[in-house]
Residue frames relative to the residue before (quaternion, step in Angstrom):
aa qw qx qy qz dx dy dz
M 1.0000 0.0000 0.0000 0.0000 0.00 0.00 0.00
S 0.5027 -0.6735 0.4582 0.2894 3.52 -1.03 0.88
P 0.4586 -0.6830 0.4734 0.3147 3.53 -1.05 0.63
F 0.6598 0.4478 -0.3120 0.5165 3.54 1.23 -0.16
N 0.2836 -0.7816 0.5494 0.0829 3.46 -0.41 1.45
S 0.3760 -0.7534 0.4896 0.2265 3.62 -0.47 1.07
H 0.6641 0.4983 -0.3331 0.4469 3.66 1.13 -0.26
S 0.7319 0.4115 -0.2625 0.4754 3.49 1.15 -0.31
Q 0.2709 -0.7370 0.5989 0.1576 3.66 -0.96 0.68
P 0.5227 -0.6157 0.5019 0.3094 3.55 -1.07 0.93
S 0.3894 -0.6963 0.5430 0.2620 3.53 -1.08 0.71
F 0.6749 -0.4593 0.3769 0.4376 3.51 -1.34 0.38
F 0.6751 0.5194 -0.3132 0.4198 3.60 0.91 -0.89
E 0.6361 0.5429 -0.3010 0.4582 3.54 1.11 -0.81
V 0.6370 0.4945 -0.2926 0.5139 3.59 1.03 -0.84
E 0.6758 0.4780 -0.3146 0.4646 3.62 0.78 -0.92
C 0.6363 0.5277 -0.3420 0.4468 3.62 0.98 -0.70
Q 0.6141 0.5682 -0.2912 0.4640 3.48 1.05 -0.88
L 0.6801 0.4677 -0.2721 0.4947 3.63 0.94 -1.11
N 0.6340 0.5210 -0.3608 0.4431 3.62 0.87 -0.56
K 0.6182 0.5254 -0.3241 0.4865 3.52 1.07 -0.79
I 0.6813 0.4742 -0.3101 0.4634 3.55 0.86 -0.98
H 0.6373 0.5290 -0.3345 0.4495 3.61 0.85 -0.70
A 0.6227 0.5369 -0.3517 0.4476 3.56 1.04 -0.79
L 0.6898 0.4769 -0.2676 0.4745 3.52 1.00 -0.95
N 0.7981 -0.0879 0.1390 0.5796 3.61 0.80 -0.96
D 0.0392 -0.8447 0.5338 0.0029 3.59 -0.42 1.18
F 0.2454 0.8226 -0.4916 0.1468 3.53 1.43 0.31
L 0.6934 0.4821 -0.3122 0.4351 3.67 0.67 -0.85
V 0.6146 0.5539 -0.3290 0.4551 3.54 1.08 -0.90
R 0.6596 0.5076 -0.2971 0.4680 3.62 0.97 -1.02
L 0.6505 0.5386 -0.3363 0.4168 3.51 0.90 -0.98
N 0.6188 0.5523 -0.2954 0.4740 3.53 1.02 -1.01
L 0.7120 0.4580 -0.2648 0.4617 3.57 0.87 -0.91
L 0.6835 0.4952 -0.2681 0.4645 3.62 1.03 -0.76
I 0.7625 0.3562 -0.2279 0.4898 3.61 0.92 -0.60
N 0.3111 -0.7228 0.5908 0.1781 3.51 -0.95 0.95
W 0.2466 -0.8452 0.4526 0.1416 3.59 0.14 1.26
S 0.5679 0.6085 -0.3951 0.3887 3.60 1.20 -0.40
I 0.5317 0.6233 -0.4228 0.3872 3.63 1.10 -0.28
F 0.7166 0.4616 -0.2660 0.4502 3.56 1.13 -0.68
L 0.4044 0.7398 -0.4414 0.3071 3.65 1.30 0.00
A 0.7077 0.4633 -0.2779 0.4553 3.54 0.76 -1.11
P 0.6703 0.4831 -0.3328 0.4544 3.68 0.79 -0.94
L 0.6656 0.5139 -0.3210 0.4358 3.57 0.98 -0.91
H 0.6424 0.5282 -0.3296 0.4469 3.56 1.07 -0.82
T 0.6339 0.5333 -0.3246 0.4565 3.58 1.14 -0.78
L 0.6874 0.4736 -0.2797 0.4743 3.58 1.03 -0.79
R 0.8139 0.1269 0.0138 0.5668 3.50 1.10 -0.85
P 0.1773 -0.8272 0.5197 0.1194 3.61 0.50 1.11
E 0.4837 -0.6403 0.4959 0.3319 3.61 -1.11 0.66
R 0.1000 -0.8051 0.5801 0.0732 3.53 -0.87 0.75
A 0.5438 -0.6027 0.4454 0.3778 3.52 -1.16 0.39
P 0.5320 -0.6577 0.4208 0.3276 3.51 -0.90 0.89
A 0.4875 -0.6540 0.4972 0.2957 3.58 -0.93 0.90
K 0.5636 -0.5990 0.4473 0.3515 3.51 -1.19 0.76
G 0.8172 0.2023 -0.1991 0.5016 3.56 -0.86 0.99
G 0.6369 0.5614 -0.3119 0.4266 3.62 1.19 -0.39
R 0.5331 -0.5776 0.4906 0.3762 3.63 -1.24 0.23
P 0.5100 -0.6423 0.4821 0.3080 3.53 -0.91 0.94
P 0.5147 -0.6361 0.4575 0.3481 3.64 -1.07 0.68
F 0.5166 -0.6048 0.4963 0.3479 3.59 -1.20 0.54
D 0.6500 -0.5316 0.4140 0.3515 3.44 -1.30 0.66
S 0.4622 -0.7141 0.4209 0.3151 3.66 -0.72 0.88
L 0.6058 0.5173 -0.3802 0.4699 3.67 1.13 -0.67
L 0.6130 0.5231 -0.3711 0.4614 3.71 0.89 -0.77
M 0.6911 0.4581 -0.2982 0.4729 3.72 0.78 -0.80
F 0.6035 0.5462 -0.3398 0.4712 3.57 1.07 -0.72
K 0.6922 0.4396 -0.2982 0.4886 3.67 0.87 -0.86
I 0.5921 0.5595 -0.3824 0.4361 3.59 1.03 -0.47
L 0.6077 0.5378 -0.2988 0.5022 3.60 1.22 -0.85
I 0.6753 0.4751 -0.3421 0.4486 3.63 0.98 -0.66
L 0.6210 0.5165 -0.3383 0.4828 3.59 1.13 -0.66
K 0.6280 0.5330 -0.3251 0.4646 3.59 1.07 -0.74
T 0.7288 0.4258 -0.2799 0.4573 3.50 0.90 -0.73
L 0.6050 0.5643 -0.3365 0.4497 3.60 1.02 -0.79
Y 0.7738 0.3199 -0.1552 0.5242 3.62 0.95 -0.88
N 0.3892 -0.7483 0.4736 0.2534 3.63 1.17 0.03
L 0.2625 0.8026 -0.4749 0.2478 3.49 0.98 1.13
S 0.4183 -0.6119 0.5815 0.3353 3.49 -1.30 0.26
D 0.6862 -0.4763 0.3445 0.4284 3.61 -1.21 0.20
E 0.6406 0.5179 -0.3059 0.4773 3.51 1.03 -0.87
T 0.7132 0.4492 -0.2758 0.4621 3.48 0.72 -0.95
T 0.5917 0.5301 -0.3967 0.4599 3.64 1.01 -0.44
E 0.6129 0.5439 -0.3342 0.4657 3.58 0.96 -0.89
L 0.7210 0.4565 -0.2739 0.4436 3.50 0.67 -1.00
L 0.6652 0.4803 -0.3155 0.4767 3.57 0.92 -0.67
I 0.6284 0.5125 -0.3641 0.4581 3.59 0.97 -0.56
R 0.6638 0.4934 -0.3030 0.4734 3.58 1.10 -0.61
D 0.7389 0.4574 -0.2005 0.4524 3.53 1.19 -0.86
R 0.7746 0.4174 -0.1933 0.4340 3.62 1.02 -0.74
L 0.4073 -0.6974 0.5248 0.2690 3.57 -0.64 1.00
S 0.6612 0.5016 -0.3532 0.4318 3.66 0.84 -0.69
F 0.6203 0.5304 -0.3378 0.4688 3.61 0.99 -0.58
R 0.6695 0.5061 -0.2775 0.4675 3.53 0.92 -0.97
E 0.6171 0.5210 -0.3443 0.4788 3.57 1.07 -0.85
F 0.6388 0.5592 -0.3162 0.4234 3.60 0.78 -1.17
L 0.7378 0.4149 -0.1617 0.5073 3.56 0.96 -1.00
D 0.3086 -0.7592 0.4966 0.2858 3.64 1.32 -0.13
L 0.3997 0.6828 -0.5187 0.3240 3.59 0.77 1.08
S 0.3057 -0.7231 0.5845 0.2049 3.59 -0.87 0.82
F 0.6901 -0.4655 0.3633 0.4185 3.62 -1.33 0.09
S 0.6742 0.4864 -0.2841 0.4776 3.54 1.11 -0.62
D 0.5635 0.6068 -0.3876 0.4049 3.73 1.17 -0.31
T 0.4980 -0.6275 0.5287 0.2807 3.54 -1.21 0.83
V 0.3056 -0.7256 0.6023 0.1314 3.55 -1.04 1.07
P 0.4230 -0.6570 0.5312 0.3275 3.69 -0.80 0.66
D 0.4121 -0.6929 0.5416 0.2383 3.54 -1.13 0.81
A 0.7288 -0.4593 0.2853 0.4201 3.49 -1.35 0.44
R 0.6633 0.5113 -0.3253 0.4390 3.66 0.89 -0.74
T 0.6265 0.5373 -0.3131 0.4698 3.59 1.06 -0.74
I 0.6443 0.4874 -0.2954 0.5099 3.53 1.14 -0.79
W 0.6595 0.4560 -0.3286 0.4993 3.68 0.88 -0.65
L 0.6394 0.4919 -0.3640 0.4655 3.69 0.87 -0.57
F 0.6148 0.5228 -0.3473 0.4776 3.61 0.86 -0.78
A 0.6887 0.4865 -0.3050 0.4428 3.66 0.68 -0.98
E 0.6857 0.4791 -0.3123 0.4502 3.52 1.02 -0.56
């Protein structure tokens, strides 16, 4: 039987406890988030990829800064697009670095590839 019961949702305290343990073992991504002023990248990203109104019936585009930070993770850990998607879904530390909750949509491998192009 799986240790993850599909009928129960982890409490905030349980997630916070796991994050604290992760930080104690490796706080690299936490330190990176604290050291870098991510807002300095907003203007250049907007120049490269202007925000557009979502198409009717289409999925709204992912935030450019989120996608940029995903490319940083991909480069830092030498990941493929598919593995990057998997690890964002799987790792609490990646989700925290990207400021994604469990209910947020994660870009798929093709979206990551298209943004990089």
